[in-house]
PQR file of N, CA, C, O and H, with PARSE charges and radii, in Angstrom:
ATOM      1  N   MET A   1     129.017  65.118  62.205 -0.4000 1.5000
ATOM      2  CA  MET A   1     127.569  65.154  62.398 -0.0000 2.0000
ATOM      3  C   MET A   1     127.353  66.306  63.612  0.5500 1.7000
ATOM      4  O   MET A   1     128.214  66.437  64.482 -0.5500 1.4000
ATOM      5  N   SER A   2     126.284  67.024  63.599 -0.4000 1.5000
ATOM      6  CA  SER A   2     126.589  68.237  64.546 -0.0000 2.0000
ATOM      7  C   SER A   2     125.399  67.464  65.302  0.5500 1.7000
ATOM      8  O   SER A   2     124.587  66.720  64.752 -0.5500 1.4000
ATOM      9  H   SER A   2     125.584  66.918  62.892  0.4000 1.0000
ATOM     10  N   LYS A   3     125.471  67.899  67.165 -0.4000 1.5000
ATOM     11  CA  LYS A   3     124.602  67.382  67.657 -0.0000 2.0000
ATOM     12  C   LYS A   3     123.378  68.252  68.033  0.5500 1.7000
ATOM     13  O   LYS A   3     123.592  69.374  68.492 -0.5500 1.4000
ATOM     14  H   LYS A   3     126.130  68.504  67.612  0.4000 1.0000
ATOM     15  N   LYS A   4     122.044  67.787  67.860 -0.4000 1.5000
ATOM     16  CA  LYS A   4     121.242  69.113  68.075 -0.0000 2.0000
ATOM     17  C   LYS A   4     120.691  69.362  69.557  0.5500 1.7000
ATOM     18  O   LYS A   4     120.863  68.254  70.064 -0.5500 1.4000
ATOM     19  H   LYS A   4     121.871  66.875  67.487  0.4000 1.0000
ATOM     20  N   THR A   5     120.282  69.955  70.274 -0.4000 1.5000
ATOM     21  CA  THR A   5     119.809  70.252  71.538 -0.0000 2.0000
ATOM     22  C   THR A   5     118.688  70.452  71.549  0.5500 1.7000
ATOM     23  O   THR A   5     118.408  70.701  70.377 -0.5500 1.4000
ATOM     24  H   THR A   5     120.143  70.856  69.863  0.4000 1.0000
ATOM     25  N   ASN A   6     117.429  70.536  72.392 -0.4000 1.5000
ATOM     26  CA  ASN A   6     116.057  71.034  72.391 -0.0000 2.0000
ATOM     27  C   ASN A   6     116.599  71.818  74.139  0.5500 1.7000
ATOM     28  O   ASN A   6     116.946  71.427  75.253 -0.5500 1.4000
ATOM     29  H   ASN A   6     117.656  70.334  73.345  0.4000 1.0000
ATOM     30  N   ASP A   7     116.388  73.000  73.461 -0.4000 1.5000
ATOM     31  CA  ASP A   7     116.049  74.577  75.127 -0.0000 2.0000
ATOM     32  C   ASP A   7     115.052  74.181  74.999  0.5500 1.7000
ATOM     33  O   ASP A   7     114.534  73.906  73.917 -0.5500 1.4000
ATOM     34  H   ASP A   7     116.106  73.318  72.556  0.4000 1.0000
ATOM     35  N   VAL A   8     114.352  74.015  76.551 -0.4000 1.5000
ATOM     36  CA  VAL A   8     112.752  74.670  76.570 -0.0000 2.0000
ATOM     37  C   VAL A   8     112.825  75.809  76.627  0.5500 1.7000
ATOM     38  O   VAL A   8     111.844  76.501  76.353 -0.5500 1.4000
ATOM     39  H   VAL A   8     114.773  74.239  77.430  0.4000 1.0000
ATOM     40  N   ASP A   9     114.185  76.428  77.057 -0.4000 1.5000
ATOM     41  CA  ASP A   9     113.465  78.150  77.269 -0.0000 2.0000
ATOM     42  C   ASP A   9     113.205  78.849  75.552  0.5500 1.7000
ATOM     43  O   ASP A   9     112.527  79.851  75.328 -0.5500 1.4000
ATOM     44  H   ASP A   9     114.982  75.865  77.279  0.4000 1.0000
ATOM     45  N   MET A  10     113.828  78.141  74.650 -0.4000 1.5000
ATOM     46  CA  MET A  10     113.297  78.643  73.613 -0.0000 2.0000
ATOM     47  C   MET A  10     112.353  78.909  72.636  0.5500 1.7000
ATOM     48  O   MET A  10     111.996  77.865  72.090 -0.5500 1.4000
ATOM     49  H   MET A  10     114.379  77.327  74.832  0.4000 1.0000
ATOM     50  N   PRO A  11     111.750  80.009  72.156 -0.5600 1.5000
ATOM     51  CA  PRO A  11     110.506  79.484  71.843  0.2800 2.0000
ATOM     52  C   PRO A  11     110.586  78.664  70.429  0.5500 1.7000
ATOM     53  O   PRO A  11     111.554  78.723  69.671 -0.5500 1.4000
ATOM     54  N   LEU A  12     109.127  77.704  70.147 -0.4000 1.5000
ATOM     55  CA  LEU A  12     108.894  77.064  69.495 -0.0000 2.0000
ATOM     56  C   LEU A  12     107.687  78.117  67.926  0.5500 1.7000
ATOM     57  O   LEU A  12     106.634  78.734  68.088 -0.5500 1.4000
ATOM     58  H   LEU A  12     108.340  77.656  70.763  0.4000 1.0000
ATOM     59  N   GLY A  13     108.387  77.910  66.785 -0.4000 1.5000
ATOM     60  CA  GLY A  13     107.480  78.229  65.790 -0.0000 2.0000
ATOM     61  C   GLY A  13     107.701  79.999  65.341  0.5500 1.7000
ATOM     62  O   GLY A  13     108.509  80.640  66.012 -0.5500 1.4000
ATOM     63  H   GLY A  13     109.243  77.409  66.653  0.4000 1.0000
ATOM     64  N   GLU A  14     107.091  80.565  64.418 -0.4000 1.5000
ATOM     65  CA  GLU A  14     106.454  81.301  64.402 -0.0000 2.0000
ATOM     66  C   GLU A  14     106.640  82.782  65.543  0.5500 1.7000
ATOM     67  O   GLU A  14     105.845  82.898  66.476 -0.5500 1.4000
ATOM     68  H   GLU A  14     106.435  80.044  63.872  0.4000 1.0000
ATOM     69  N   LEU A  15     107.670  83.747  65.341 -0.4000 1.5000
ATOM     70  CA  LEU A  15     107.478  84.569  65.890 -0.0000 2.0000
ATOM     71  C   LEU A  15     106.600  86.127  66.819  0.5500 1.7000
ATOM     72  O   LEU A  15     107.373  86.638  67.630 -0.5500 1.4000
ATOM     73  H   LEU A  15     108.316  83.653  64.584  0.4000 1.0000
ATOM     74  N   VAL A  16     105.592  86.625  66.769 -0.4000 1.5000
ATOM     75  CA  VAL A  16     104.858  87.677  66.310 -0.0000 2.0000
ATOM     76  C   VAL A  16     104.955  88.483  67.690  0.5500 1.7000
ATOM     77  O   VAL A  16     104.728  88.176  68.860 -0.5500 1.4000
ATOM     78  H   VAL A  16     104.965  86.210  66.110  0.4000 1.0000
ATOM     79  N   ARG A  17     105.326  89.478  67.140 -0.4000 1.5000
ATOM     80  CA  ARG A  17     105.649  91.029  68.070 -0.0000 2.0000
ATOM     81  C   ARG A  17     103.630  91.549  69.016  0.5500 1.7000
ATOM     82  O   ARG A  17     102.521  91.579  68.483 -0.5500 1.4000
ATOM     83  H   ARG A  17     105.511  89.727  66.189  0.4000 1.0000
ATOM     84  N   VAL A  18     103.861  91.714  69.830 -0.4000 1.5000
ATOM     85  CA  VAL A  18     102.526  92.086  70.349 -0.0000 2.0000
ATOM     86  C   VAL A  18     102.792  93.522  70.962  0.5500 1.7000
ATOM     87  O   VAL A  18     103.818  93.908  71.524 -0.5500 1.4000
ATOM     88  H   VAL A  18     104.762  91.689  70.263  0.4000 1.0000
ATOM     89  N   ASP A  19     101.382  94.362  70.670 -0.4000 1.5000
ATOM     90  CA  ASP A  19     101.650  95.258  71.212 -0.0000 2.0000
ATOM     91  C   ASP A  19     102.040  95.641  72.657  0.5500 1.7000
ATOM     92  O   ASP A  19     101.841  94.719  73.449 -0.5500 1.4000
ATOM     93  H   ASP A  19     100.549  94.049  70.214  0.4000 1.0000
ATOM     94  N   ASP A  20     102.607  96.909  73.266 -0.4000 1.5000
ATOM     95  CA  ASP A  20     102.657  96.637  74.991 -0.0000 2.0000
ATOM     96  C   ASP A  20     101.134  97.334  75.235  0.5500 1.7000
ATOM     97  O   ASP A  20     100.804  98.488  74.962 -0.5500 1.4000
ATOM     98  H   ASP A  20     102.768  97.658  72.623  0.4000 1.0000
ATOM     99  N   PHE A  21     100.568  96.597  75.649 -0.4000 1.5000
ATOM    100  CA  PHE A  21      99.260  97.090  77.029 -0.0000 2.0000
ATOM    101  C   PHE A  21      98.898  96.586  78.254  0.5500 1.7000
ATOM    102  O   PHE A  21      97.830  96.234  78.754 -0.5500 1.4000
ATOM    103  H   PHE A  21     100.836  95.660  75.871  0.4000 1.0000
ATOM    104  N   LEU A  22     100.263  96.645  78.686 -0.4000 1.5000
ATOM    105  CA  LEU A  22     100.001  96.875  80.523 -0.0000 2.0000
ATOM    106  C   LEU A  22     100.599  98.500  79.998  0.5500 1.7000
ATOM    107  O   LEU A  22     101.168  98.994  79.024 -0.5500 1.4000
ATOM    108  H   LEU A  22     101.130  96.931  78.280  0.4000 1.0000
ATOM    109  N   PRO A  23     100.036  98.939  81.379 -0.5600 1.5000
ATOM    110  CA  PRO A  23      99.916  99.990  82.467  0.2800 2.0000
ATOM    111  C   PRO A  23     101.731  99.999  82.447  0.5500 1.7000
ATOM    112  O   PRO A  23     102.518  99.061  82.329 -0.5500 1.4000
ATOM    113  N   PRO A  24     101.961 101.445  82.612 -0.5600 1.5000
ATOM    114  CA  PRO A  24     102.840 101.839  82.991  0.2800 2.0000
ATOM    115  C   PRO A  24     103.055 101.813  85.007  0.5500 1.7000
ATOM    116  O   PRO A  24     102.310 102.087  85.948 -0.5500 1.4000
ATOM    117  N   PRO A  25     104.914 101.180  84.830 -0.5600 1.5000
ATOM    118  CA  PRO A  25     104.598 100.540  86.475  0.2800 2.0000
ATOM    119  C   PRO A  25     103.873 101.897  87.965  0.5500 1.7000
ATOM    120  O   PRO A  25     103.441 101.594  89.077 -0.5500 1.4000
ATOM    121  N   ASP A  26     103.970 102.897  87.523 -0.4000 1.5000
ATOM    122  CA  ASP A  26     103.694 104.170  88.528 -0.0000 2.0000
ATOM    123  C   ASP A  26     102.576 104.401  88.643  0.5500 1.7000
ATOM    124  O   ASP A  26     102.076 105.122  89.506 -0.5500 1.4000
ATOM    125  H   ASP A  26     104.321 103.143  86.620  0.4000 1.0000
ATOM    126  N   GLN A  27     101.792 103.574  87.426 -0.4000 1.5000
ATOM    127  CA  GLN A  27      99.963 103.197  87.316 -0.0000 2.0000
ATOM    128  C   GLN A  27      99.491 101.689  88.201  0.5500 1.7000
ATOM    129  O   GLN A  27      98.557 101.359  88.932 -0.5500 1.4000
ATOM    130  H   GLN A  27     102.199 102.988  86.725  0.4000 1.0000
ATOM    131  N   LEU A  28     100.171 101.334  87.898 -0.4000 1.5000
ATOM    132  CA  LEU A  28      99.796  99.649  88.479 -0.0000 2.0000
ATOM    133  C   LEU A  28      99.442  99.624  89.603  0.5500 1.7000
ATOM    134  O   LEU A  28      98.474  98.893  89.812 -0.5500 1.4000
ATOM    135  H   LEU A  28     100.929 101.602  87.304  0.4000 1.0000
ATOM    136  N   VAL A  29     100.126 100.497  91.001 -0.4000 1.5000
ATOM    137  CA  VAL A  29     100.263 100.232  92.411 -0.0000 2.0000
ATOM    138  C   VAL A  29      99.561 101.853  93.096  0.5500 1.7000
ATOM    139  O   VAL A  29     100.460 102.618  93.445 -0.5500 1.4000
ATOM    140  H   VAL A  29     100.913 101.091  90.831  0.4000 1.0000
ATOM    141  N   LEU A  30      98.482 102.264  93.251 -0.4000 1.5000
ATOM    142  CA  LEU A  30      97.527 103.460  93.383 -0.0000 2.0000
ATOM    143  C   LEU A  30      98.378 103.676  94.588  0.5500 1.7000
ATOM    144  O   LEU A  30      98.146 102.575  95.087 -0.5500 1.4000
ATOM    145  H   LEU A  30      97.752 101.642  92.968  0.4000 1.0000
ATOM    146  N   PRO A  31      99.227 104.271  95.488 -0.5600 1.5000
ATOM    147  CA  PRO A  31      99.751 104.461  96.779  0.2800 2.0000
ATOM    148  C   PRO A  31      97.998 105.376  97.498  0.5500 1.7000
ATOM    149  O   PRO A  31      97.195 106.061  96.864 -0.5500 1.4000
ATOM    150  N   GLU A  32      97.985 105.070  98.641 -0.4000 1.5000
ATOM    151  CA  GLU A  32      97.248 105.606  99.118 -0.0000 2.0000
ATOM    152  C   GLU A  32      97.877 106.440 100.162  0.5500 1.7000
ATOM    153  O   GLU A  32      99.095 106.386 100.331 -0.5500 1.4000
ATOM    154  H   GLU A  32      98.637 104.514  99.156  0.4000 1.0000
ATOM    155  N   GLU A  33      97.161 107.167 100.836 -0.4000 1.5000
ATOM    156  CA  GLU A  33      97.750 108.299 102.037 -0.0000 2.0000
ATOM    157  C   GLU A  33      98.309 107.634 103.533  0.5500 1.7000
ATOM    158  O   GLU A  33      97.411 107.356 104.327 -0.5500 1.4000
ATOM    159  H   GLU A  33      96.172 107.211 100.699  0.4000 1.0000
ATOM    160  N   THR A  34      99.081 107.484 103.772 -0.4000 1.5000
ATOM    161  CA  THR A  34      99.813 106.976 105.178 -0.0000 2.0000
ATOM    162  C   THR A  34      99.886 108.124 106.081  0.5500 1.7000
ATOM    163  O   THR A  34      99.667 109.292 105.760 -0.5500 1.4000
ATOM    164  H   THR A  34      99.811 107.710 103.127  0.4000 1.0000
ATOM    165  N   VAL A  35     100.195 107.714 107.176 -0.4000 1.5000
ATOM    166  CA  VAL A  35     100.297 108.333 108.637 -0.0000 2.0000
ATOM    167  C   VAL A  35     101.093 108.111 109.196  0.5500 1.7000
ATOM    168  O   VAL A  35     100.569 107.250 109.903 -0.5500 1.4000
ATOM    169  H   VAL A  35     100.372 106.765 107.437  0.4000 1.0000
ATOM    170  N   LYS A  36     102.299 108.185 109.604 -0.4000 1.5000
ATOM    171  CA  LYS A  36     103.016 107.953 110.746 -0.0000 2.0000
ATOM    172  C   LYS A  36     102.902 107.825 112.213  0.5500 1.7000
ATOM    173  O   LYS A  36     103.398 108.676 112.951 -0.5500 1.4000
ATOM    174  H   LYS A  36     102.725 108.884 109.030  0.4000 1.0000
ATOM    175  N   VAL A  37     102.405 107.014 112.568 -0.4000 1.5000
ATOM    176  CA  VAL A  37     102.288 106.586 114.492 -0.0000 2.0000
ATOM    177  C   VAL A  37     103.603 106.074 114.849  0.5500 1.7000
ATOM    178  O   VAL A  37     104.696 105.849 114.329 -0.5500 1.4000
ATOM    179  H   VAL A  37     102.002 106.323 111.968  0.4000 1.0000
ATOM    180  N   THR A  38     103.064 105.998 115.864 -0.4000 1.5000
ATOM    181  CA  THR A  38     104.236 105.615 116.982 -0.0000 2.0000
ATOM    182  C   THR A  38     103.085 104.291 117.915  0.5500 1.7000
ATOM    183  O   THR A  38     102.166 104.602 118.672 -0.5500 1.4000
ATOM    184  H   THR A  38     102.177 106.181 116.287  0.4000 1.0000
ATOM    185  N   ILE A  39     103.370 103.316 117.673 -0.4000 1.5000
ATOM    186  CA  ILE A  39     102.997 102.040 118.580 -0.0000 2.0000
ATOM    187  C   ILE A  39     104.157 100.927 119.070  0.5500 1.7000
ATOM    188  O   ILE A  39     105.092 100.441 118.433 -0.5500 1.4000
ATOM    189  H   ILE A  39     104.117 103.062 117.058  0.4000 1.0000
ATOM    190  N   SER A  40     103.751 100.733 120.361 -0.4000 1.5000
ATOM    191  CA  SER A  40     104.461  99.095 121.433 -0.0000 2.0000
ATOM    192  C   SER A  40     103.464  98.167 120.735  0.5500 1.7000
ATOM    193  O   SER A  40     102.249  98.201 120.543 -0.5500 1.4000
ATOM    194  H   SER A  40     102.992 101.128 120.878  0.4000 1.0000
ATOM    195  N   LEU A  41     104.514  97.276 120.415 -0.4000 1.5000
ATOM    196  CA  LEU A  41     104.173  95.443 120.266 -0.0000 2.0000
ATOM    197  C   LEU A  41     105.206  95.552 121.644  0.5500 1.7000
ATOM    198  O   LEU A  41     105.965  96.283 122.280 -0.5500 1.4000
ATOM    199  H   LEU A  41     105.501  97.249 120.571  0.4000 1.0000
ATOM    200  N   THR A  42     104.500  94.028 121.539 -0.4000 1.5000
ATOM    201  CA  THR A  42     104.538  93.250 122.726 -0.0000 2.0000
ATOM    202  C   THR A  42     106.438  92.842 122.068  0.5500 1.7000
ATOM    203  O   THR A  42     106.847  93.457 121.084 -0.5500 1.4000
ATOM    204  H   THR A  42     103.883  93.434 121.022  0.4000 1.0000
ATOM    205  N   LYS A  43     107.176  91.993 122.640 -0.4000 1.5000
ATOM    206  CA  LYS A  43     108.547  91.712 121.737 -0.0000 2.0000
ATOM    207  C   LYS A  43     108.055  90.495 121.015  0.5500 1.7000
ATOM    208  O   LYS A  43     107.914  90.901 119.862 -0.5500 1.4000
ATOM    209  H   LYS A  43     106.844  91.493 123.440  0.4000 1.0000
ATOM    210  N   SER A  44     107.691  89.148 121.045 -0.4000 1.5000
ATOM    211  CA  SER A  44     107.123  88.324 120.947 -0.0000 2.0000
ATOM    212  C   SER A  44     106.429  88.439 119.635  0.5500 1.7000
ATOM    213  O   SER A  44     106.637  87.617 118.743 -0.5500 1.4000
ATOM    214  H   SER A  44     107.805  88.818 121.982  0.4000 1.0000
ATOM    215  N   SER A  45     105.349  89.755 119.452 -0.4000 1.5000
ATOM    216  CA  SER A  45     104.981  90.096 118.007 -0.0000 2.0000
ATOM    217  C   SER A  45     105.029  90.711 117.186  0.5500 1.7000
ATOM    218  O   SER A  45     104.259  90.876 116.240 -0.5500 1.4000
ATOM    219  H   SER A  45     105.180  90.423 120.177  0.4000 1.0000
ATOM    220  N   LEU A  46     106.301  91.294 117.542 -0.4000 1.5000
ATOM    221  CA  LEU A  46     106.917  91.946 116.870 -0.0000 2.0000
ATOM    222  C   LEU A  46     108.243  91.096 115.844  0.5500 1.7000
ATOM    223  O   LEU A  46     108.645  91.349 114.709 -0.5500 1.4000
ATOM    224  H   LEU A  46     106.926  91.160 118.311  0.4000 1.0000
ATOM    225  N   GLU A  47     108.675  89.951 116.906 -0.4000 1.5000
ATOM    226  CA  GLU A  47     109.644  89.259 116.626 -0.0000 2.0000
ATOM    227  C   GLU A  47     108.457  88.583 115.207  0.5500 1.7000
ATOM    228  O   GLU A  47     108.555  88.768 113.994 -0.5500 1.4000
ATOM    229  H   GLU A  47     108.348  89.745 117.829  0.4000 1.0000
ATOM    230  N   PHE A  48     107.692  88.003 115.778 -0.4000 1.5000
ATOM    231  CA  PHE A  48     106.865  86.850 114.400 -0.0000 2.0000
ATOM    232  C   PHE A  48     106.264  87.911 113.033  0.5500 1.7000
ATOM    233  O   PHE A  48     106.373  87.444 111.899 -0.5500 1.4000
ATOM    234  H   PHE A  48     107.612  87.853 116.764  0.4000 1.0000
ATOM    235  N   PHE A  49     105.737  89.109 113.179 -0.4000 1.5000
ATOM    236  CA  PHE A  49     105.949  89.824 112.541 -0.0000 2.0000
ATOM    237  C   PHE A  49     107.080  89.868 111.725  0.5500 1.7000
ATOM    238  O   PHE A  49     106.723  89.497 110.608 -0.5500 1.4000
ATOM    239  H   PHE A  49     105.648  89.488 114.100  0.4000 1.0000
ATOM    240  N   LYS A  50     108.719  90.242 111.736 -0.4000 1.5000
ATOM    241  CA  LYS A  50     109.658  90.182 111.204 -0.0000 2.0000
ATOM    242  C   LYS A  50     110.185  88.993 111.039  0.5500 1.7000
ATOM    243  O   LYS A  50     111.244  89.159 110.435 -0.5500 1.4000
ATOM    244  H   LYS A  50     109.009  90.544 112.644  0.4000 1.0000
ATOM    245  N   ARG A  51     109.904  87.226 111.384 -0.4000 1.5000
ATOM    246  CA  ARG A  51     110.317  86.498 110.596 -0.0000 2.0000
ATOM    247  C   ARG A  51     109.662  85.997 109.591  0.5500 1.7000
ATOM    248  O   ARG A  51     110.347  85.645 108.632 -0.5500 1.4000
ATOM    249  H   ARG A  51     109.043  87.091 111.875  0.4000 1.0000
ATOM    250  N   GLU A  52     107.788  85.771 109.489 -0.4000 1.5000
ATOM    251  CA  GLU A  52     107.168  85.665 108.969 -0.0000 2.0000
ATOM    252  C   GLU A  52     107.064  87.109 107.680  0.5500 1.7000
ATOM    253  O   GLU A  52     106.549  86.857 106.591 -0.5500 1.4000
ATOM    254  H   GLU A  52     107.231  86.057 110.268  0.4000 1.0000
ATOM    255  N   ALA A  53     107.370  87.930 107.848 -0.4000 1.5000
ATOM    256  CA  ALA A  53     108.094  89.297 106.160 -0.0000 2.0000
ATOM    257  C   ALA A  53     109.289  88.696 105.714  0.5500 1.7000
ATOM    258  O   ALA A  53     109.406  88.310 104.551 -0.5500 1.4000
ATOM    259  H   ALA A  53     107.788  88.135 108.732  0.4000 1.0000
ATOM    260  N   LYS A  54     110.150  88.593 106.523 -0.4000 1.5000
ATOM    261  CA  LYS A  54     111.464  87.699 106.207 -0.0000 2.0000
ATOM    262  C   LYS A  54     110.776  86.750 104.923  0.5500 1.7000
ATOM    263  O   LYS A  54     110.976  86.764 103.708 -0.5500 1.4000
ATOM    264  H   LYS A  54     110.055  88.906 107.468  0.4000 1.0000
ATOM    265  N   ARG A  55     109.912  85.960 105.765 -0.4000 1.5000
ATOM    266  CA  ARG A  55     109.151  84.532 104.590 -0.0000 2.0000
ATOM    267  C   ARG A  55     109.229  84.185 103.814  0.5500 1.7000
ATOM    268  O   ARG A  55     109.730  83.217 103.241 -0.5500 1.4000
ATOM    269  H   ARG A  55     109.750  85.948 106.751  0.4000 1.0000
ATOM    270  N   HIS A  56     108.053  85.973 103.458 -0.4000 1.5000
ATOM    271  CA  HIS A  56     107.618  85.723 102.045 -0.0000 2.0000
ATOM    272  C   HIS A  56     107.834  87.309 101.804  0.5500 1.7000
ATOM    273  O   HIS A  56     106.950  88.129 101.555 -0.5500 1.4000
ATOM    274  H   HIS A  56     107.646  86.759 103.924  0.4000 1.0000
ATOM    275  N   HIS A  57     109.155  87.532 101.930 -0.4000 1.5000
ATOM    276  CA  HIS A  57     109.841  88.772 101.154 -0.0000 2.0000
ATOM    277  C   HIS A  57     109.244  89.727 100.855  0.5500 1.7000
ATOM    278  O   HIS A  57     108.893  90.032  99.715 -0.5500 1.4000
ATOM    279  H   HIS A  57     109.873  86.866 102.132  0.4000 1.0000
ATOM    280  N   ILE A  58     108.912  90.775 102.609 -0.4000 1.5000
ATOM    281  CA  ILE A  58     107.930  91.856 102.135 -0.0000 2.0000
ATOM    282  C   ILE A  58     108.515  92.209 103.692  0.5500 1.7000
ATOM    283  O   ILE A  58     109.069  91.524 104.551 -0.5500 1.4000
ATOM    284  H   ILE A  58     109.198  90.528 103.534  0.4000 1.0000
ATOM    285  N   LYS A  59     108.006  93.984 103.587 -0.4000 1.5000
ATOM    286  CA  LYS A  59     108.592  94.591 104.988 -0.0000 2.0000
ATOM    287  C   LYS A  59     107.689  93.966 106.074  0.5500 1.7000
ATOM    288  O   LYS A  59     106.579  93.448 105.948 -0.5500 1.4000
ATOM    289  H   LYS A  59     107.556  94.541 102.889  0.4000 1.0000
ATOM    290  N   TYR A  60     108.497  94.158 107.241 -0.4000 1.5000
ATOM    291  CA  TYR A  60     107.372  93.824 108.563 -0.0000 2.0000
ATOM    292  C   TYR A  60     106.239  94.946 109.030  0.5500 1.7000
ATOM    293  O   TYR A  60     105.164  94.796 109.610 -0.5500 1.4000
ATOM    294  H   TYR A  60     109.398  94.579 107.344  0.4000 1.0000
ATOM    295  N   GLN A  61     106.821  95.964 108.609 -0.4000 1.5000
ATOM    296  CA  GLN A  61     106.086  97.298 108.841 -0.0000 2.0000
ATOM    297  C   GLN A  61     104.621  97.122 107.355  0.5500 1.7000
ATOM    298  O   GLN A  61     103.436  97.280 107.651 -0.5500 1.4000
ATOM    299  H   GLN A  61     107.694  96.087 108.138  0.4000 1.0000
ATOM    300  N   LYS A  62     104.907  96.911 106.424 -0.4000 1.5000
ATOM    301  CA  LYS A  62     104.088  96.540 105.330 -0.0000 2.0000
ATOM    302  C   LYS A  62     102.973  95.582 105.757  0.5500 1.7000
ATOM    303  O   LYS A  62     101.787  95.880 105.614 -0.5500 1.4000
ATOM    304  H   LYS A  62     105.869  96.783 106.184  0.4000 1.0000
ATOM    305  N   MET A  63     103.394  94.395 106.296 -0.4000 1.5000
ATOM    306  CA  MET A  63     102.520  92.935 106.782 -0.0000 2.0000
ATOM    307  C   MET A  63     101.277  94.175 107.772  0.5500 1.7000
ATOM    308  O   MET A  63     100.166  94.483 107.341 -0.5500 1.4000
ATOM    309  H   MET A  63     104.358  94.153 106.412  0.4000 1.0000
ATOM    310  N   ILE A  64     101.977  94.761 109.330 -0.4000 1.5000
ATOM    311  CA  ILE A  64     101.495  95.331 109.821 -0.0000 2.0000
ATOM    312  C   ILE A  64     100.020  95.790 109.425  0.5500 1.7000
ATOM    313  O   ILE A  64      98.907  95.493 109.859 -0.5500 1.4000
ATOM    314  H   ILE A  64     102.879  94.510 109.681  0.4000 1.0000
ATOM    315  N   ARG A  65     100.716  97.081 107.897 -0.4000 1.5000
ATOM    316  CA  ARG A  65      99.807  97.868 107.840 -0.0000 2.0000
ATOM    317  C   ARG A  65      98.554  97.198 107.063  0.5500 1.7000
ATOM    318  O   ARG A  65      97.381  97.546 107.201 -0.5500 1.4000
ATOM    319  H   ARG A  65     101.620  97.322 107.545  0.4000 1.0000
ATOM    320  N   VAL A  66      98.966  96.313 106.339 -0.4000 1.5000
ATOM    321  CA  VAL A  66      98.122  95.556 105.171 -0.0000 2.0000
ATOM    322  C   VAL A  66      96.969  95.075 106.398  0.5500 1.7000
ATOM    323  O   VAL A  66      95.810  95.450 106.216 -0.5500 1.4000
ATOM    324  H   VAL A  66      99.919  96.030 106.228  0.4000 1.0000
ATOM    325  N   LEU A  67      97.383  93.969 108.064 -0.4000 1.5000
ATOM    326  CA  LEU A  67      96.388  93.843 108.689 -0.0000 2.0000
ATOM    327  C   LEU A  67      95.431  94.228 109.370  0.5500 1.7000
ATOM    328  O   LEU A  67      94.294  93.799 109.564 -0.5500 1.4000
ATOM    329  H   LEU A  67      98.324  93.664 108.212  0.4000 1.0000
ATOM    330  N   VAL A  68      96.545  95.892 110.045 -0.4000 1.5000
ATOM    331  CA  VAL A  68      95.316  96.880 110.648 -0.0000 2.0000
ATOM    332  C   VAL A  68      94.497  97.376 109.204  0.5500 1.7000
ATOM    333  O   VAL A  68      93.332  97.518 109.574 -0.5500 1.4000
ATOM    334  H   VAL A  68      97.468  96.241 109.887  0.4000 1.0000
ATOM    335  N   ASP A  69      94.587  97.754 107.498 -0.4000 1.5000
ATOM    336  CA  ASP A  69      93.868  98.098 107.060 -0.0000 2.0000
ATOM    337  C   ASP A  69      93.137  97.002 106.960  0.5500 1.7000
ATOM    338  O   ASP A  69      91.949  97.230 107.190 -0.5500 1.4000
ATOM    339  H   ASP A  69      95.534  97.638 107.198  0.4000 1.0000
ATOM    340  N   GLN A  70      93.563  95.073 106.520 -0.4000 1.5000
ATOM    341  CA  GLN A  70      92.103  94.116 106.773 -0.0000 2.0000
ATOM    342  C   GLN A  70      90.957  94.314 107.705  0.5500 1.7000
ATOM    343  O   GLN A  70      89.803  94.159 107.303 -0.5500 1.4000
ATOM    344  H   GLN A  70      94.528  94.888 106.333  0.4000 1.0000
ATOM    345  N   TYR A  71      91.248  94.677 109.028 -0.4000 1.5000
ATOM    346  CA  TYR A  71      90.544  94.962 109.896 -0.0000 2.0000
ATOM    347  C   TYR A  71      89.347  96.170 110.269  0.5500 1.7000
ATOM    348  O   TYR A  71      88.229  96.054 110.773 -0.5500 1.4000
ATOM    349  H   TYR A  71      92.185  94.804 109.354  0.4000 1.0000
ATOM    350  N   ALA A  72      90.033  97.248 109.835 -0.4000 1.5000
ATOM    351  CA  ALA A  72      89.652  98.184 109.352 -0.0000 2.0000
ATOM    352  C   ALA A  72      88.217  98.208 108.464  0.5500 1.7000
ATOM    353  O   ALA A  72      87.104  98.563 108.852 -0.5500 1.4000
ATOM    354  H   ALA A  72      90.941  97.342 109.426  0.4000 1.0000
ATOM    355  N   ARG A  73      88.533  97.819 107.436 -0.4000 1.5000
ATOM    356  CA  ARG A  73      87.246  97.567 106.615 -0.0000 2.0000
ATOM    357  C   ARG A  73      86.262  96.300 106.937  0.5500 1.7000
ATOM    358  O   ARG A  73      85.091  96.015 106.687 -0.5500 1.4000
ATOM    359  H   ARG A  73      89.436  97.530 107.120  0.4000 1.0000
ATOM    360  N   LYS A  74      87.093  95.838 107.459 -0.4000 1.5000
ATOM    361  CA  LYS A  74      85.757  94.939 107.792 -0.0000 2.0000
ATOM    362  C   LYS A  74      84.785  95.137 109.015  0.5500 1.7000
ATOM    363  O   LYS A  74      84.091  94.140 109.215 -0.5500 1.4000
ATOM    364  H   LYS A  74      88.045  96.070 107.662  0.4000 1.0000
ATOM    365  N   PHE A  75      84.657  95.755 109.526 -0.4000 1.5000
ATOM    366  CA  PHE A  75      84.353  96.460 110.643 -0.0000 2.0000
ATOM    367  C   PHE A  75      84.020  98.604 109.947  0.5500 1.7000
ATOM    368  O   PHE A  75      83.579  99.659 110.404 -0.5500 1.4000
ATOM    369  H   PHE A  75      85.221  96.565 109.363  0.4000 1.0000
ATOM    370  N   ASP A  76      84.418  98.240 109.080 -0.4000 1.5000
ATOM    371  CA  ASP A  76      83.660  99.993 108.698 -0.0000 2.0000
ATOM    372  C   ASP A  76      82.509 100.097 108.743  0.5500 1.7000
ATOM    373  O   ASP A  76      81.977 101.182 108.511 -0.5500 1.4000
ATOM    374  H   ASP A  76      84.776  97.383 108.709  0.4000 1.0000
TER
END
C-alpha cells in the first residue's frame, strides 16, 4: 500500500496560467537624483542607524536619507 502525503505547498485543483501583468523591475522603483554630501554625526547616532539598519536589513545611509527626505517634505 502506498502512503499518500499532503504537501501544503503543492497547488490544489486545476492550474491556470495568468498573463504577466507586472512592470519590469527597472520600472518598479524610479530612482531620484541624489547628491553626495559629507556630514559629521555623533558616534551614538551613527551606531543607532547602523544597528537599526542591520535589524531591518537595509543600508544605514539609506535609512538616514529617507529620514531627511521625510523631514524635508513635512516642512516643504
